MDAnalysis code that builds the backbone (N, CA, C; Angstrom):
import MDAnalysis as mda
import numpy as np

u = mda.Universe.empty(699, n_residues=233, atom_resindex=np.repeat(np.arange(233), 3), trajectory=True)
u.add_TopologyAttr("name", ["N", "CA", "C"] * 233)
u.add_TopologyAttr("resid", np.arange(1, 234))
u.add_TopologyAttr("resname", ["UNK", "UNK", "UNK", "UNK", "UNK", "UNK", "UNK", "UNK", "UNK", "UNK", "UNK", "UNK", "UNK", "UNK", "UNK", "UNK", "UNK", "UNK", "UNK", "UNK", "UNK", "UNK", "UNK", "UNK", "UNK", "UNK", "UNK", "UNK", "UNK", "UNK", "UNK", "UNK", "UNK", "UNK", "UNK", "UNK", "UNK", "UNK", "UNK", "UNK", "UNK", "UNK", "UNK", "UNK", "UNK", "UNK", "UNK", "UNK", "UNK", "UNK", "UNK", "UNK", "UNK", "UNK", "UNK", "UNK", "UNK", "UNK", "UNK", "UNK", "UNK", "UNK", "UNK", "UNK", "UNK", "UNK", "UNK", "UNK", "UNK", "UNK", "UNK", "UNK", "UNK", "UNK", "UNK", "UNK", "UNK", "UNK", "UNK", "UNK", "UNK", "UNK", "UNK", "UNK", "UNK", "UNK", "UNK", "UNK", "UNK", "UNK", "UNK", "UNK", "UNK", "UNK", "UNK", "UNK", "UNK", "UNK", "UNK", "UNK", "UNK", "UNK", "UNK", "UNK", "UNK", "UNK", "UNK", "UNK", "UNK", "UNK", "UNK", "UNK", "UNK", "UNK", "UNK", "UNK", "UNK", "UNK", "UNK", "UNK", "UNK", "UNK", "UNK", "UNK", "UNK", "UNK", "UNK", "UNK", "UNK", "UNK", "UNK", "UNK", "UNK", "UNK", "UNK", "UNK", "UNK", "UNK", "UNK", "UNK", "UNK", "UNK", "UNK", "UNK", "UNK", "UNK", "UNK", "UNK", "UNK", "UNK", "UNK", "UNK", "UNK", "UNK", "UNK", "UNK", "UNK", "UNK", "UNK", "UNK", "UNK", "UNK", "UNK", "UNK", "UNK", "UNK", "UNK", "UNK", "UNK", "UNK", "UNK", "UNK", "UNK", "UNK", "UNK", "UNK", "UNK", "UNK", "UNK", "UNK", "UNK", "UNK", "UNK", "UNK", "UNK", "UNK", "UNK", "UNK", "UNK", "UNK", "UNK", "UNK", "UNK", "UNK", "UNK", "UNK", "UNK", "UNK", "UNK", "UNK", "UNK", "UNK", "UNK", "UNK", "UNK", "UNK", "UNK", "UNK", "UNK", "UNK", "UNK", "UNK", "UNK", "UNK", "UNK", "UNK", "UNK", "UNK", "UNK", "UNK", "UNK", "UNK", "UNK", "UNK", "UNK", "UNK", "UNK", "UNK", "UNK", "UNK", "UNK", "UNK", "UNK"])
u.atoms.positions = np.array([
    [10.901, 206.444, 166.643],
    [12.251, 206.270, 167.194],
    [12.958, 205.334, 166.285],
    [14.118, 205.749, 165.791],
    [14.960, 204.945, 164.943],
    [15.436, 203.683, 165.640],
    [15.647, 203.764, 166.938],
    [16.157, 202.645, 167.687],
    [15.249, 201.436, 167.712],
    [13.873, 201.690, 167.536],
    [12.975, 200.562, 167.539],
    [13.285, 199.593, 166.387],
    [13.661, 200.123, 165.265],
    [13.974, 199.197, 164.122],
    [15.218, 198.360, 164.491],
    [16.195, 198.974, 165.076],
    [17.388, 198.281, 165.439],
    [17.057, 197.144, 166.493],
    [16.273, 197.470, 167.432],
    [15.887, 196.577, 168.467],
    [15.083, 195.369, 167.845],
    [14.206, 195.691, 166.901],
    [13.425, 194.607, 166.260],
    [14.390, 193.689, 165.470],
    [15.303, 194.213, 164.825],
    [16.236, 193.365, 164.043],
    [17.076, 192.462, 164.968],
    [17.481, 193.008, 166.087],
    [18.206, 192.145, 167.039],
    [17.357, 191.010, 167.517],
    [16.098, 191.288, 167.738],
    [15.154, 190.331, 168.315],
    [14.612, 189.393, 167.183],
    [14.871, 189.788, 165.886],
    [14.421, 189.069, 164.739],
    [12.897, 188.997, 164.635],
    [12.273, 190.154, 164.821],
    [10.801, 190.254, 164.740],
    [10.493, 191.301, 163.680],
    [9.283, 191.289, 163.134],
    [8.881, 192.302, 162.152],
    [7.952, 193.308, 162.834],
    [7.483, 194.303, 162.086],
    [6.645, 195.379, 162.726],
    [5.331, 194.756, 163.208],
    [4.749, 193.813, 162.477],
    [3.486, 193.222, 162.935],
    [3.676, 192.471, 164.245],
    [4.792, 191.801, 164.476],
    [5.005, 191.136, 165.700],
    [5.064, 192.145, 166.907],
    [5.717, 193.234, 166.700],
    [5.866, 194.228, 167.693],
    [4.498, 194.893, 167.998],
    [3.775, 195.115, 166.936],
    [2.387, 195.704, 166.999],
    [1.517, 194.783, 167.920],
    [1.560, 193.499, 167.635],
    [0.736, 192.539, 168.396],
    [1.199, 192.445, 169.825],
    [2.506, 192.602, 170.045],
    [3.039, 192.400, 171.400],
    [2.588, 193.538, 172.361],
    [2.458, 194.795, 171.835],
    [2.067, 195.913, 172.671],
    [0.674, 196.362, 172.468],
    [-0.067, 195.715, 171.557],
    [-1.516, 195.949, 171.375],
    [-1.891, 197.211, 170.518],
    [-1.073, 197.443, 169.488],
    [-1.388, 198.577, 168.641],
    [-1.482, 198.116, 167.167],
    [-1.771, 199.027, 166.303],
    [-1.827, 198.603, 164.817],
    [-0.521, 198.681, 164.176],
    [-0.388, 197.923, 163.046],
    [0.842, 198.031, 162.267],
    [1.234, 199.416, 161.893],
    [0.164, 200.206, 161.473],
    [0.436, 201.589, 161.100],
    [1.015, 202.393, 162.259],
    [0.542, 202.094, 163.490],
    [1.139, 202.791, 164.653],
    [2.586, 202.517, 164.817],
    [3.020, 201.277, 164.665],
    [4.400, 200.965, 164.769],
    [5.237, 201.592, 163.648],
    [4.665, 201.667, 162.472],
    [5.362, 202.378, 161.378],
    [5.593, 203.823, 161.731],
    [4.665, 204.498, 162.375],
    [4.753, 205.848, 162.732],
    [5.795, 205.989, 163.908],
    [5.742, 205.001, 164.872],
    [6.660, 205.083, 165.978],
    [8.076, 204.929, 165.576],
    [8.365, 204.233, 164.455],
    [9.732, 204.011, 164.014],
    [10.308, 205.166, 163.245],
    [9.540, 206.177, 163.021],
    [10.053, 207.368, 162.374],
    [10.832, 208.215, 163.367],
    [11.775, 208.977, 162.897],
    [12.563, 209.811, 163.806],
    [11.686, 210.859, 164.390],
    [11.939, 211.125, 165.677],
    [11.230, 212.143, 166.462],
    [9.755, 211.837, 166.645],
    [9.420, 210.519, 166.655],
    [8.012, 210.056, 166.892],
    [7.560, 210.484, 168.310],
    [6.366, 210.787, 168.448],
    [5.785, 211.148, 169.733],
    [4.975, 209.972, 170.245],
    [5.589, 209.178, 171.157],
    [4.988, 207.960, 171.589],
    [4.375, 208.157, 173.018],
    [3.099, 207.886, 173.175],
    [2.439, 208.023, 174.530],
    [3.200, 207.179, 175.618],
    [3.245, 207.649, 176.759],
    [4.056, 207.053, 177.827],
    [3.606, 205.585, 178.101],
    [2.280, 205.290, 177.966],
    [1.891, 203.927, 178.307],
    [2.390, 202.948, 177.238],
    [2.446, 203.394, 176.029],
    [2.988, 202.491, 174.878],
    [4.479, 202.455, 174.987],
    [5.097, 203.595, 175.379],
    [6.542, 203.566, 175.505],
    [6.963, 202.584, 176.598],
    [6.188, 202.553, 177.674],
    [6.458, 201.642, 178.804],
    [6.359, 200.183, 178.244],
    [5.290, 199.860, 177.465],
    [5.173, 198.528, 176.980],
    [6.263, 198.129, 176.024],
    [6.709, 199.052, 175.262],
    [7.850, 198.790, 174.278],
    [9.115, 198.515, 175.136],
    [9.392, 199.323, 176.132],
    [10.567, 199.131, 176.914],
    [10.527, 197.764, 177.686],
    [9.371, 197.418, 178.161],
    [9.245, 196.093, 178.823],
    [9.401, 194.962, 177.893],
    [8.882, 195.080, 176.636],
    [8.988, 194.039, 175.662],
    [10.431, 193.791, 175.294],
    [11.259, 194.865, 175.162],
    [12.706, 194.727, 174.803],
    [13.557, 194.598, 175.978],
    [12.963, 194.591, 177.204],
    [13.717, 194.428, 178.432],
    [14.800, 195.504, 178.666],
    [14.364, 196.691, 178.426],
    [15.183, 197.887, 178.675],
    [14.343, 198.886, 179.423],
    [15.012, 199.957, 179.969],
    [14.271, 201.022, 180.575],
    [13.869, 202.045, 179.485],
    [12.996, 202.931, 179.850],
    [12.662, 204.037, 178.923],
    [13.895, 204.906, 178.737],
    [14.606, 205.153, 179.838],
    [15.837, 205.999, 179.693],
    [16.823, 205.334, 178.711],
    [16.934, 204.048, 178.765],
    [17.898, 203.344, 177.836],
    [17.435, 203.471, 176.385],
    [16.065, 203.414, 176.243],
    [15.575, 203.660, 174.844],
    [16.008, 204.949, 174.308],
    [15.825, 206.031, 175.113],
    [16.180, 207.337, 174.662],
    [17.693, 207.524, 174.552],
    [18.399, 206.883, 175.427],
    [19.867, 206.969, 175.371],
    [20.385, 206.385, 174.031],
    [19.855, 205.215, 173.654],
    [20.270, 204.636, 172.387],
    [19.832, 205.503, 171.232],
    [18.689, 206.076, 171.387],
    [18.166, 206.945, 170.251],
    [19.002, 208.127, 170.026],
    [19.325, 208.911, 171.126],
    [20.055, 210.195, 170.890],
    [21.509, 209.888, 170.524],
    [22.057, 208.703, 170.859],
    [23.411, 208.439, 170.439],
    [23.534, 208.174, 168.941],
    [22.426, 208.016, 168.235],
    [22.447, 207.756, 166.824],
    [22.754, 209.051, 166.076],
    [22.439, 210.154, 166.672],
    [22.631, 211.472, 165.982],
    [23.345, 212.509, 166.883],
    [23.659, 213.650, 166.313],
    [24.283, 214.677, 167.030],
    [23.350, 215.243, 168.125],
    [23.906, 215.384, 169.320],
    [23.049, 215.847, 170.427],
    [23.741, 216.975, 171.149],
    [22.942, 217.934, 171.571],
    [23.489, 219.017, 172.379],
    [23.081, 218.806, 173.804],
    [23.947, 218.885, 174.749],
    [23.625, 218.704, 176.170],
    [23.198, 220.093, 176.697],
    [22.023, 220.130, 177.304],
    [21.478, 221.291, 177.797],
    [21.896, 221.648, 179.205],
    [21.169, 222.581, 179.843],
    [21.479, 222.986, 181.188],
    [21.316, 221.876, 182.187],
    [21.825, 221.972, 183.297],
    [21.676, 220.984, 184.362],
    [20.329, 221.109, 185.106],
    [19.690, 219.984, 185.357],
    [18.488, 220.029, 186.240],
    [18.837, 219.165, 187.476],
    [18.840, 219.742, 188.589],
    [19.066, 218.938, 189.828],
    [20.239, 218.004, 189.737],
    [21.305, 218.448, 189.158],
    [22.519, 217.672, 189.096],
    [22.467, 216.597, 187.938],
    [21.438, 216.611, 187.124],
    [21.396, 215.681, 185.983],
    [21.182, 216.533, 184.757],
    [21.528, 215.983, 183.569],
    [21.423, 216.796, 182.361],
    [20.298, 216.328, 181.535],
    [19.703, 217.310, 180.824],
    [18.710, 216.920, 179.823],
    [19.333, 217.171, 178.417],
    [18.821, 216.521, 177.390],
    [19.403, 216.473, 176.099],
    [18.511, 217.250, 175.080],
    [19.155, 218.014, 174.225],
    [18.491, 218.803, 173.177],
    [19.081, 218.333, 171.869],
    [18.105, 217.936, 170.956],
    [18.476, 217.524, 169.611],
    [17.884, 218.419, 168.570],
    [18.629, 219.330, 167.910],
    [18.026, 220.153, 166.872],
    [17.560, 219.347, 165.723],
    [16.383, 219.623, 165.186],
    [15.824, 218.944, 164.108],
    [15.405, 219.862, 162.930],
    [15.712, 221.073, 163.075],
    [15.384, 222.082, 162.016],
    [15.358, 223.400, 162.586],
    [14.917, 224.379, 161.791],
    [14.950, 225.779, 162.233],
    [13.953, 225.994, 163.357],
    [14.415, 226.410, 164.527],
    [13.557, 226.608, 165.635],
    [12.736, 225.368, 166.030],
    [13.253, 224.196, 165.796],
    [12.701, 222.964, 166.313],
    [13.709, 222.034, 166.963],
    [13.431, 221.627, 168.125],
    [14.277, 220.754, 168.874],
    [13.484, 219.635, 169.614],
    [14.125, 218.492, 169.742],
    [13.613, 217.446, 170.604],
    [14.424, 217.518, 171.893],
    [13.704, 217.604, 172.984],
    [14.291, 217.736, 174.264],
    [13.948, 216.554, 175.087],
    [14.875, 215.821, 175.690],
    [14.629, 214.663, 176.492],
    [14.787, 215.028, 177.982],
    [13.747, 214.785, 178.766],
    [13.581, 215.254, 180.110],
    [13.275, 214.142, 181.099],
    [13.786, 214.198, 182.286],
    [13.370, 213.236, 183.317],
    [11.851, 213.370, 183.615],
    [11.221, 212.189, 183.797],
    [9.764, 212.148, 183.997],
    [9.441, 211.594, 185.367],
    [8.554, 212.324, 186.099],
    [8.037, 211.917, 187.402],
    [6.674, 211.320, 187.070],
    [6.548, 210.026, 187.178],
    [5.272, 209.313, 186.992],
    [4.492, 209.289, 188.341],
    [3.243, 208.975, 188.217],
    [2.378, 208.969, 189.414],
    [3.000, 208.049, 190.520],
    [3.579, 206.897, 190.135],
    [4.188, 205.917, 191.017],
    [5.335, 206.547, 191.818],
    [5.976, 207.651, 191.222],
    [7.124, 208.215, 191.891],
    [6.835, 209.529, 192.619],
    [5.510, 209.852, 192.732],
    [5.130, 211.108, 193.319],
    [5.683, 211.234, 194.775],
    [5.402, 210.297, 195.609],
    [5.836, 210.425, 196.984],
    [7.287, 210.450, 197.139],
    [7.983, 209.559, 196.395],
    [9.444, 209.572, 196.503],
    [10.049, 210.867, 196.002],
    [9.465, 211.400, 194.920],
    [10.024, 212.705, 194.454],
    [9.871, 213.782, 195.463],
    [8.745, 213.884, 196.127],
    [8.577, 214.869, 197.110],
    [9.584, 214.836, 198.265],
    [10.055, 213.621, 198.528],
    [11.052, 213.418, 199.576],
    [12.489, 213.606, 199.085],
    [12.698, 213.167, 197.820],
    [14.080, 213.129, 197.286],
    [14.337, 213.940, 196.041],
    [13.652, 215.021, 195.867],
    [13.765, 215.797, 194.646],
    [15.213, 216.471, 194.480],
    [15.910, 216.404, 195.568],
    [17.397, 216.914, 195.516],
    [18.350, 215.753, 195.549],
    [17.872, 214.553, 195.417],
    [18.679, 213.376, 195.494],
    [19.199, 213.012, 194.120],
    [20.456, 213.227, 193.863],
    [21.057, 212.983, 192.493],
    [20.846, 211.563, 192.002],
    [21.084, 210.611, 192.917],
    [20.940, 209.227, 192.522],
    [19.585, 208.853, 192.164],
    [18.545, 209.371, 192.914],
    [17.113, 209.168, 192.570],
    [16.782, 209.729, 191.255],
    [17.174, 210.963, 190.998],
    [16.822, 211.677, 189.766],
    [17.441, 210.989, 188.561],
    [18.627, 210.425, 188.710],
    [19.331, 209.812, 187.587],
    [18.586, 208.484, 187.103],
    [17.746, 207.932, 187.990],
    [17.121, 206.658, 187.705],
    [15.645, 206.845, 187.175],
    [15.220, 208.120, 187.115],
    [13.880, 208.404, 186.597],
    [13.805, 208.062, 185.074],
    [12.690, 207.663, 184.616],
    [12.494, 207.460, 183.180],
    [12.650, 208.807, 182.414],
    [12.760, 208.809, 181.126],
    [13.007, 209.993, 180.323],
    [11.912, 210.011, 179.272],
    [11.454, 211.240, 178.970],
    [10.482, 211.429, 177.871],
    [10.902, 212.604, 177.025],
    [10.494, 212.645, 175.786],
    [10.863, 213.738, 174.886],
    [9.709, 214.549, 174.525],
    [10.061, 215.889, 174.318],
    [9.067, 216.876, 173.832],
    [9.684, 217.586, 172.638],
    [8.814, 217.992, 171.672],
    [9.282, 218.870, 170.635],
    [8.987, 220.300, 171.012],
    [10.035, 221.135, 171.019],
    [9.881, 222.514, 171.381],
    [10.464, 223.393, 170.253],
    [9.977, 224.691, 170.192],
    [10.513, 225.542, 169.160],
    [11.873, 226.057, 169.448],
    [12.131, 226.493, 170.632],
    [13.430, 227.082, 170.977],
    [14.006, 226.332, 172.227],
    [15.313, 226.388, 172.302],
    [15.958, 225.771, 173.485],
    [15.486, 226.546, 174.732],
    [15.208, 225.824, 175.811],
    [14.710, 226.398, 177.012],
    [15.827, 226.450, 178.087],
    [16.091, 227.566, 178.652],
    [17.109, 227.683, 179.711],
    [16.415, 227.480, 181.061],
    [17.158, 226.867, 182.006],
    [16.594, 226.715, 183.301],
    [16.414, 225.226, 183.679],
    [15.834, 225.041, 184.869],
    [15.594, 223.676, 185.379],
    [14.328, 223.141, 184.859],
    [14.296, 221.957, 184.231],
    [13.110, 221.395, 183.614],
    [12.811, 220.026, 184.195],
    [11.552, 219.692, 184.122],
    [11.107, 218.382, 184.604],
    [9.716, 218.113, 183.977],
    [9.519, 216.789, 183.648],
    [8.220, 216.400, 183.169],
    [7.482, 215.643, 184.229],
    [6.118, 215.851, 184.226],
    [5.248, 215.219, 185.266],
    [4.078, 214.523, 184.625],
    [3.698, 213.383, 185.094],
    [2.423, 212.738, 184.699],
    [1.358, 213.351, 185.618],
    [0.274, 213.770, 184.965],
    [-0.815, 214.441, 185.689],
    [-1.873, 213.360, 186.109],
    [-2.279, 213.410, 187.356],
    [-3.247, 212.467, 187.849],
    [-4.431, 213.170, 188.342],
    [-5.627, 212.678, 187.993],
    [-6.907, 213.271, 188.432],
    [-7.570, 214.164, 187.385],
    [-8.786, 214.625, 187.657],
    [-9.560, 215.330, 186.636],
    [-9.778, 216.855, 187.007],
    [-8.984, 217.367, 187.968],
    [-9.195, 218.757, 188.401],
    [-8.864, 219.751, 187.309],
    [-8.027, 219.370, 186.397],
    [-7.705, 220.366, 185.338],
    [-8.352, 220.041, 183.996],
    [-9.360, 219.195, 183.975],
    [-10.074, 218.824, 182.775],
    [-11.195, 219.824, 182.535],
    [-11.371, 220.252, 181.251],
    [-12.529, 221.060, 180.918],
    [-12.766, 220.838, 179.391],
    [-13.657, 221.602, 178.807],
    [-13.964, 221.388, 177.403],
    [-13.200, 222.318, 176.520],
    [-12.173, 223.001, 177.012],
    [-11.403, 223.932, 176.248],
    [-10.000, 223.348, 175.915],
    [-9.341, 223.989, 174.961],
    [-8.057, 223.458, 174.510],
    [-7.014, 223.630, 175.607],
    [-7.263, 224.508, 176.584],
    [-6.197, 224.721, 177.602],
    [-6.349, 223.649, 178.748],
    [-7.295, 222.732, 178.650],
    [-7.449, 221.761, 179.652],
    [-6.332, 220.714, 179.672],
    [-6.094, 220.122, 180.850],
    [-5.062, 219.106, 180.994],
    [-5.726, 217.817, 181.498],
    [-5.782, 216.828, 180.629],
    [-6.474, 215.577, 180.931],
    [-5.761, 214.707, 181.938],
    [-6.543, 213.907, 182.624],
    [-5.853, 212.879, 183.484],
    [-5.046, 211.944, 182.624],
    [-3.773, 211.751, 183.057],
    [-2.855, 210.937, 182.335],
    [-1.924, 211.688, 181.387],
    [-2.201, 213.007, 181.239],
    [-1.380, 213.781, 180.380],
    [0.065, 213.901, 180.950],
    [0.994, 214.255, 180.070],
    [2.417, 214.579, 180.553],
    [2.617, 216.060, 180.281],
    [3.120, 216.778, 181.309],
    [3.448, 218.194, 181.112],
    [4.956, 218.400, 181.339],
    [5.423, 219.414, 180.582],
    [6.809, 219.837, 180.676],
    [6.745, 221.102, 181.499],
    [7.535, 221.140, 182.629],
    [7.566, 222.343, 183.451],
    [8.961, 222.996, 183.583],
    [8.995, 224.275, 183.665],
    [10.190, 225.033, 183.908],
    [10.087, 225.527, 185.352],
    [11.134, 225.261, 186.130],
    [11.106, 225.701, 187.515],
    [11.180, 227.217, 187.683],
    [10.334, 227.751, 188.549],
    [10.390, 229.128, 188.872],
    [10.833, 229.256, 190.333],
    [11.919, 230.050, 190.543],
    [12.367, 230.275, 191.955],
    [11.244, 230.827, 192.770],
    [11.024, 230.362, 193.954],
    [9.904, 230.765, 194.776],
    [9.910, 232.243, 195.012],
    [11.084, 232.887, 195.132],
    [11.104, 234.327, 195.367],
    [10.550, 235.110, 194.229],
    [10.558, 234.548, 192.971],
    [9.993, 235.243, 191.877],
    [8.434, 235.357, 191.956],
    [7.833, 234.439, 192.579],
    [6.382, 234.452, 192.743],
    [5.897, 235.599, 193.579],
    [6.826, 236.054, 194.432],
    [6.435, 237.194, 195.298],
    [6.854, 238.540, 194.709],
    [7.629, 238.573, 193.662],
    [8.196, 239.805, 193.149],
    [7.411, 240.379, 191.983],
    [6.651, 239.557, 191.300],
    [5.911, 240.100, 190.131],
    [4.662, 239.317, 189.886],
    [3.880, 239.787, 188.969],
    [2.636, 239.158, 188.637],
    [2.596, 238.336, 187.345],
    [3.767, 238.182, 186.695],
    [3.748, 237.538, 185.402],
    [3.398, 236.079, 185.489],
    [3.429, 235.446, 186.594],
    [3.064, 234.010, 186.773],
    [1.587, 233.890, 187.135],
    [0.869, 234.936, 187.323],
    [-0.588, 234.889, 187.589],
    [-1.235, 234.263, 186.404],
    [-2.197, 233.393, 186.660],
    [-3.045, 232.617, 185.644],
    [-2.139, 231.662, 184.879],
    [-0.953, 231.427, 185.398],
    [-0.113, 230.351, 184.787],
    [-0.541, 229.013, 185.235],
    [-0.493, 228.013, 184.400],
    [-0.689, 226.656, 184.870],
    [0.683, 226.139, 185.430],
    [0.564, 225.419, 186.511],
    [1.781, 225.093, 187.205],
    [1.706, 223.739, 187.870],
    [2.894, 223.066, 188.073],
    [3.025, 221.880, 188.854],
    [3.721, 222.367, 190.147],
    [3.062, 222.069, 191.289],
    [3.436, 222.596, 192.579],
    [3.898, 221.419, 193.459],
    [5.143, 221.387, 193.903],
    [5.547, 220.335, 194.884],
    [5.299, 220.896, 196.250],
    [4.288, 220.367, 196.881],
    [3.745, 220.966, 198.114],
    [3.617, 219.912, 199.180],
    [4.529, 219.981, 200.220],
    [4.528, 219.013, 201.273],
    [4.826, 217.638, 200.675],
    [3.891, 216.681, 200.828],
    [4.056, 215.349, 200.239],
    [3.206, 215.145, 199.049],
    [2.728, 216.288, 198.380],
    [1.841, 216.215, 197.292],
    [2.429, 216.890, 196.059],
    [1.988, 216.429, 194.885],
    [2.298, 217.096, 193.568],
    [0.990, 217.540, 192.965],
    [0.786, 218.851, 192.834],
    [-0.445, 219.444, 192.358],
    [-0.285, 220.058, 190.947],
    [-1.222, 219.913, 190.146],
    [-1.277, 220.666, 188.892],
    [-2.436, 221.647, 188.996],
    [-2.188, 222.965, 189.036],
    [-3.237, 223.938, 189.219],
    [-2.904, 225.155, 188.407],
    [-3.857, 226.076, 188.416],
    [-3.611, 227.418, 187.817],
    [-3.453, 228.354, 188.962],
    [-2.393, 229.198, 188.920],
    [-2.140, 230.197, 189.899],
    [-2.950, 231.441, 189.622],
    [-3.880, 231.817, 190.511],
    [-4.774, 232.958, 190.262],
    [-4.510, 234.118, 191.184],
    [-3.835, 233.952, 192.221],
    [-3.668, 235.080, 193.170],
    [-2.436, 234.795, 194.089],
    [-1.730, 235.867, 194.362],
    [-0.684, 235.870, 195.353],
    [-0.960, 236.937, 196.451],
    [-1.132, 236.415, 197.658],
    [-1.378, 237.268, 198.748],
    [-0.056, 237.576, 199.452],
    [0.454, 238.737, 199.231],
    [1.736, 239.144, 199.775],
    [1.669, 239.281, 201.278],
    [0.603, 239.744, 201.808],
    [0.540, 239.937, 203.297],
    [0.524, 238.590, 204.025],
    [-0.261, 237.686, 203.553],
    [-0.312, 236.381, 204.219],
    [0.649, 235.364, 203.639],
    [1.339, 235.749, 202.577],
    [2.333, 234.899, 201.904],
    [1.706, 233.581, 201.529],
    [0.669, 233.652, 200.757],
    [-0.007, 232.471, 200.214],
    [-0.239, 232.721, 198.688],
    [-0.560, 231.555, 198.059],
    [-1.021, 231.649, 196.616],
    [-2.270, 230.854, 196.559],
    [-3.136, 231.327, 195.666],
    [-4.497, 230.702, 195.477],
    [-4.405, 229.749, 194.266],
    [-4.741, 228.525, 194.470],
    [-4.758, 227.545, 193.363],
    [-6.122, 227.286, 192.848],
    [-6.234, 227.230, 191.493],
    [-7.552, 227.175, 190.838],
    [-7.534, 225.944, 189.934],
    [-8.675, 225.234, 189.904],
    [-8.874, 224.066, 189.046],
    [-9.668, 224.477, 187.796],
    [-9.392, 223.930, 186.647],
    [-10.182, 224.257, 185.404],
    [-11.459, 223.529, 185.389],
    [-11.551, 222.408, 186.115],
    [-12.792, 221.660, 186.165],
    [-13.757, 222.468, 187.143],
    [-14.961, 222.674, 186.597],
    [-15.916, 223.540, 187.368],
    [-16.788, 222.803, 188.343],
    [-16.496, 221.517, 188.565],
    [-17.274, 220.765, 189.505],
    [-17.049, 221.340, 190.955],
    [-18.058, 221.262, 191.817],
    [-17.946, 221.871, 193.100],
    [-16.808, 221.322, 193.960],
    [-16.472, 220.075, 193.780],
    [-15.396, 219.510, 194.603],
    [-14.026, 220.110, 194.273],
    [-13.894, 220.892, 193.180],
    [-12.644, 221.481, 192.854],
    [-12.569, 222.928, 193.061],
    [-13.024, 223.349, 194.264],
    [-13.030, 224.779, 194.683],
    [-11.580, 225.282, 194.836],
    [-11.431, 226.596, 194.630],
    [-10.140, 227.239, 194.872],
    [-9.663, 227.063, 196.342],
    [-8.379, 227.045, 196.532],
    [-7.873, 226.946, 197.858],
    [-6.468, 227.607, 197.935],
    [-6.101, 228.022, 199.103],
    [-4.815, 228.670, 199.287],
    [-3.749, 227.753, 199.925],
    [-2.545, 227.966, 199.554],
    [-1.417, 227.234, 200.230],
    [-0.342, 228.244, 200.579],
    [0.382, 228.003, 201.740],
    [1.376, 228.931, 202.122],
    [2.652, 228.738, 201.344],
    [3.292, 229.779, 200.941],
    [4.524, 229.780, 200.175],
    [5.606, 228.957, 200.887],
    [5.692, 229.072, 202.225],
    [6.781, 228.432, 202.959],
    [6.645, 226.941, 202.951],
    [5.552, 226.362, 202.483],
    [5.378, 224.955, 202.410],
    [5.565, 224.391, 201.035],
    [5.844, 225.310, 200.092],
    [6.080, 224.830, 198.721],
    [7.559, 224.492, 198.481],
    [7.857, 223.312, 197.998],
    [9.204, 222.887, 197.782],
    [9.746, 223.312, 196.424],
    [8.833, 223.212, 195.406],
    [9.240, 223.596, 194.044],
    [7.996, 224.055, 193.321],
    [8.206, 224.927, 192.294],
    [7.085, 225.501, 191.523],
    [7.555, 225.431, 190.076],
    [6.782, 224.727, 189.215],
    [7.181, 224.616, 187.794],
    [6.008, 225.168, 186.948],
    [6.304, 226.165, 186.113],
    [5.387, 226.750, 185.190],
    [5.270, 225.744, 183.967],
    [4.079, 225.312, 183.675],
    [3.809, 224.397, 182.586],
    [4.040, 225.126, 181.263],
    [4.957, 224.630, 180.407],
    [5.244, 225.263, 179.162],
    [4.860, 224.353, 177.941],
    [4.529, 223.107, 178.236],
    [4.138, 222.253, 177.094],
    [3.391, 221.024, 177.706],
    [2.520, 220.454, 176.903],
    [1.797, 219.203, 177.432],
    [1.680, 218.205, 176.266],
    [1.526, 217.007, 176.687],
    [1.341, 215.840, 175.763],
    [0.116, 215.075, 176.239],
    [-0.827, 214.817, 175.357],
    [-1.977, 213.991, 175.701],
    [-1.760, 212.551, 175.420],
    [-2.251, 211.657, 176.252],
    [-2.083, 210.214, 175.963],
    [-2.966, 209.790, 174.909],
])
């Protein structure tokens, strides 16, 4: 992030000082100060706290340094798309952390709440149309030994799928998804849609017995996001 260098200069500290403050190496800070750096959420949080700003303010200052394209609206808030080359874009998206799970389930349509969420960036090949949101994943139910696993603490980028679309076709079968269900936020693989009983079957990638498949009724789902990208911590 180019803005880190500006913040350091204002605070009159060098890269080593910042590295020591957040507990990383000098080389890591040098990488973080490059444009379009991919910074894990836990270190991004430490940086924001050190400079006494929010994560959203960090990204706000960053994108204002360069030309930015404003993308589609998500729940009355906008996400930002910054082209960085042919079929490469940096997209800045509201992030639901584990601390915000319960409140998001209650207030996912509250414009004021959504505007105060932290922001995280993903690199994507093409601009994505539709409603987008990032989620911190909690728990080990989607962990496995394959590349498609989603580790505890990962951040995923989801594109919202209208609930009626789940009942109209099979293209979302075997998709990894974030499901806003009652007062819970689940990350699962969708393996079956039962049209007669109006349920979907959720599958975990972790093969441990405690992560058995289970069904949930469609009429209790508030939102369904197909996972289109993930970041590991």
